[in-house]
C-alpha positions as CSV (number, residue, x, y, z in Angstrom):
1,M,82.2,118.7,42.2
2,S,81.1,117.6,45.7
3,K,77.3,117.8,46.3
4,I,75.1,117.1,49.2
5,L,71.3,116.6,49.6
6,V,69.6,117.5,52.9
7,V,66.3,116.0,53.7
8,T,64.6,117.9,56.6
9,Y,61.0,118.3,57.4
10,F,61.8,121.1,59.8
11,H,63.4,124.1,58.0
12,P,63.1,127.9,58.0
13,P,60.9,129.9,57.8
14,L,59.1,127.4,60.2
15,E,59.5,128.9,63.7
16,S,60.3,125.9,65.9
17,V,63.0,124.7,68.2
18,S,63.4,121.7,65.9
19,V,64.6,124.0,63.1
20,I,67.6,125.6,64.9
21,R,70.1,122.7,64.6
22,N,69.4,122.1,60.9
23,A,69.4,125.9,60.2
24,A,72.9,126.1,61.7
25,I,74.3,123.0,59.9
26,I,73.1,123.8,56.4
27,P,75.2,127.0,56.1
28,E,78.3,124.9,57.0
29,F,77.4,122.5,54.2
30,C,77.3,125.5,51.8
31,K,80.9,126.2,52.7
32,L,82.1,122.6,52.4
33,F,80.2,121.5,49.3
34,D,80.0,122.9,45.8
35,E,76.3,122.5,45.7
36,T,73.8,122.0,48.5
37,Y,70.3,120.7,47.8
38,V,67.5,120.9,50.4
39,L,64.2,119.1,50.4
40,T,61.7,120.2,53.0
41,S,58.0,120.1,53.8
42,S,55.3,122.4,52.4
43,N,54.3,122.9,56.1
44,N,57.4,125.1,56.6
45,F,55.1,128.1,56.5
46,I,53.3,127.0,59.6
47,K,54.5,128.9,62.7
48,A,54.9,126.2,65.3
49,N,56.3,128.5,67.9
50,S,55.0,132.0,68.9
51,N,58.5,133.4,69.4
52,P,59.5,135.1,66.1
53,K,63.2,135.5,67.3
54,I,63.7,131.8,67.9
55,L,65.7,131.3,64.6
56,G,68.0,134.2,65.2
57,N,69.7,135.1,61.9
58,H,69.0,131.8,60.2
59,E,65.5,132.7,59.1
60,T,66.5,135.4,56.7
61,Q,69.9,134.1,55.8
62,D,70.6,134.2,52.1
63,L,72.0,130.7,51.5
64,N,73.3,129.3,48.3
65,T,71.0,126.3,48.4
66,K,68.8,124.7,45.9
67,T,65.6,124.3,48.0
68,Q,62.6,122.3,46.9
69,I,59.3,122.1,48.7
70,I,57.6,118.7,49.1
71,F,53.8,118.7,49.3
72,T,52.8,117.5,52.8
73,F,49.4,116.6,54.3
74,D,49.7,115.4,57.8
75,F,48.2,116.1,61.3
76,R,50.0,119.4,61.5
77,T,48.4,120.5,58.3
78,L,45.0,119.7,59.7
79,I,45.7,121.4,63.0
80,Y,46.8,124.5,61.1
81,F,43.6,124.5,59.1
82,F,41.4,124.5,62.2
83,K,43.7,127.0,64.1
84,R,44.8,129.1,61.1
85,K,43.5,132.3,62.8
86,N,46.3,131.8,65.4
87,N,48.8,130.7,62.7
88,N,49.7,127.7,64.9
89,A,50.1,124.0,64.3
90,Q,51.0,122.9,67.9
91,I,49.1,120.5,70.1
92,S,48.7,122.5,73.3
93,E,50.2,121.1,76.5
94,G,46.7,120.9,78.0
95,A,45.4,118.8,75.1
96,K,48.3,116.4,75.4
97,Q,47.1,115.3,78.8
98,S,43.9,113.7,77.4
99,L,43.8,109.9,77.0
100,L,43.1,110.2,73.3
101,A,46.0,112.6,72.7
102,K,48.4,110.3,74.7
103,I,47.4,107.3,72.5
104,F,47.8,109.4,69.4
105,L,51.3,110.7,70.4
106,K,52.5,107.2,71.1
107,L,51.1,105.8,67.9
108,K,52.7,108.5,65.8
109,S,56.1,107.5,67.2
110,S,55.6,103.8,66.6
111,F,56.1,101.9,63.4
112,P,54.0,101.2,61.2
113,F,51.5,103.9,62.4
114,S,54.2,106.6,62.2
115,I,54.2,106.2,58.4
116,V,50.7,107.7,58.3
117,L,50.3,109.6,61.6
118,S,53.6,111.3,62.2
119,E,54.9,114.6,60.8
120,G,55.4,114.2,57.1
121,S,53.1,111.2,56.7
122,L,52.8,109.1,53.5
123,F,52.8,111.9,50.9
124,Y,56.0,113.5,52.2
125,I,57.8,110.2,52.5
126,F,56.8,109.0,49.0
127,L,57.4,112.3,47.2
128,S,60.6,113.1,49.1
129,T,62.0,109.7,48.2
130,L,61.0,110.0,44.5
131,K,62.4,113.5,44.2
132,S,65.6,112.7,46.0
133,I,66.4,109.7,43.8
134,Q,65.8,112.0,40.7
135,L,68.1,114.7,42.1
136,I,70.8,112.2,43.1
137,R,70.9,110.5,39.7
138,R,70.6,113.6,37.6
139,N,73.1,115.7,39.5
140,K,75.4,113.0,40.7
141,I,75.0,113.8,44.4
142,G,77.4,111.8,46.6
143,Y,76.2,112.8,50.1
144,L,72.9,112.6,52.0
145,F,72.0,114.2,55.3
146,S,68.8,113.5,57.1
147,S,67.6,114.6,60.5
148,F,65.5,113.1,63.3
149,Y,62.8,114.4,64.3
150,P,60.5,113.3,62.6
151,L,60.7,109.6,61.8
152,A,59.7,110.4,58.2
153,D,63.2,111.8,57.5
154,I,64.7,108.5,58.7
155,Y,62.3,106.6,56.4
156,V,63.2,108.8,53.4
157,G,67.0,108.4,54.1
158,F,66.6,104.6,54.4
159,L,64.7,104.4,51.1
160,I,67.2,106.6,49.3
161,K,70.0,104.4,50.5
162,L,68.2,101.3,49.2
163,F,67.8,102.8,45.7
164,C,71.2,104.7,45.7
165,P,73.5,102.3,47.7
166,K,76.7,104.2,46.9
167,I,75.5,107.5,48.5
168,I,77.1,108.5,51.9
169,W,74.3,108.8,54.3
170,V,74.6,110.8,57.6
171,C,71.7,110.6,59.9
172,D,71.5,113.2,62.6
173,F,69.7,113.0,66.0
174,R,68.8,115.8,68.3
175,D,66.4,113.6,70.3
176,L,65.9,109.9,70.9
177,P,63.4,108.1,68.7
178,I,62.6,105.6,71.6
179,D,62.8,107.5,74.9
180,P,63.3,105.2,77.9
181,Y,62.1,107.9,80.3
182,F,59.0,109.2,78.5
183,Q,58.1,105.8,77.1
184,N,56.9,107.4,73.9
185,T,56.3,104.3,71.8
186,Y,54.3,101.1,71.7
187,L,56.3,97.8,71.6
188,P,59.7,99.5,72.1
189,N,61.7,96.3,71.5
190,F,60.0,95.9,68.1
191,Q,60.7,99.6,67.4
192,D,64.4,99.0,68.2
193,C,64.5,96.2,65.7
194,I,63.0,98.4,62.9
195,L,65.4,101.3,63.7
196,K,68.4,99.0,63.7
197,F,67.3,97.5,60.4
198,M,67.2,101.0,58.8
199,L,70.1,102.8,60.6
200,Q,72.7,100.1,60.2
201,R,72.7,101.2,56.6
202,A,73.7,104.7,57.5
203,T,77.4,105.6,56.8
204,K,77.5,107.6,60.0
205,I,75.1,108.7,62.8
206,T,75.6,112.1,64.5
207,A,74.1,113.0,67.8
208,V,73.8,116.2,69.9
209,S,75.2,114.7,73.1
210,D,77.2,111.7,74.6
211,G,74.0,110.6,76.3
212,L,72.2,110.2,72.9
213,K,75.3,108.6,71.5
214,N,75.3,105.8,74.1
215,H,71.7,105.0,73.2
216,L,72.3,105.1,69.4
217,L,75.3,102.8,69.4
218,K,72.9,99.8,69.5
219,Y,71.7,100.8,66.0
220,N,75.0,101.6,64.4
221,P,78.6,101.5,65.8
222,N,79.7,104.6,63.9
223,V,78.2,107.4,66.0
224,Q,79.9,110.8,66.4
225,V,78.8,113.6,68.7
226,I,78.3,117.1,67.2
227,R,77.2,119.4,69.9
228,N,74.9,122.5,69.4
229,G,76.6,125.8,69.3
230,I,75.5,129.3,70.5
231,D,74.4,132.1,68.3
232,A,76.0,135.0,70.1
233,A,73.9,137.5,68.2
234,L,70.9,136.4,70.2
235,F,72.4,137.4,73.6
236,N,73.7,140.4,75.4
237,F,76.9,139.5,77.1
238,E,77.5,142.8,78.9
239,R,78.2,142.4,82.6
240,Q,75.1,143.0,84.7
241,P,76.1,143.0,88.4
242,F,73.4,142.1,91.0
243,E,73.2,142.9,94.7
244,K,72.7,139.3,95.5
245,F,74.7,136.3,94.4
246,T,73.0,134.6,91.4
247,I,73.4,131.1,90.0
248,A,72.3,130.5,86.4
249,Y,71.9,127.1,84.7
250,T,71.1,126.6,81.0
251,G,69.8,123.2,79.8
252,S,67.5,120.5,81.0
253,I,67.7,118.2,84.0
254,Y,66.6,114.6,83.4
255,G,66.3,111.7,85.8
256,Y,68.3,109.4,83.5
257,D,71.5,109.5,81.4
258,A,70.6,111.5,78.3
């Protein structure tokens, strides 16, 4: 029997853009593998986005997965505690502009501070690694899928690979861990070395775009692009003519190759 373990901090019913890619990939794993195990954060009950339709059909999808919740105590847990009336764990865009917030955001994306400050934090990393090793050895799981963001999922994947070297580890990226445009880390060259040390042990790296692939090749030569799809159920494709000519663009415009 073929079995896969998915380690993902972001997972339904959490309402976040970060959930969508994983929520679309996991059903495909259920079709390909005999058993699909999912480890996710206890913070998945926190509504990180105010749009309840953001997950489309994924939130209520009845998947044949063996999902286990890993206890998590991180900065999002604290934010939710103080903002629980709003059922929100997001740092507001206004708050992100303060000097203290900018320092914190860079620290949480930089090793070794990310082990304690980033999403997941120490509890999630340690408990996820311990539980994963138990599941892999007990159920003879041959495949591991982890997802960035956050960094904690990369740390967990790396530690699992150390203790279970025969497992096939696929590490997926929907963003860059070190962004050359936003300059989101301290000592980026050092962060590159740490990431290369970990990711060179991955069997394969998958990325959402060719732009990300070009950046990730320095960590591991085995990178494959798997683009995001479209959930047609979320859109109305009926023709709606307008009196004036209309141009529509979907996506993001960056000032660099991403």
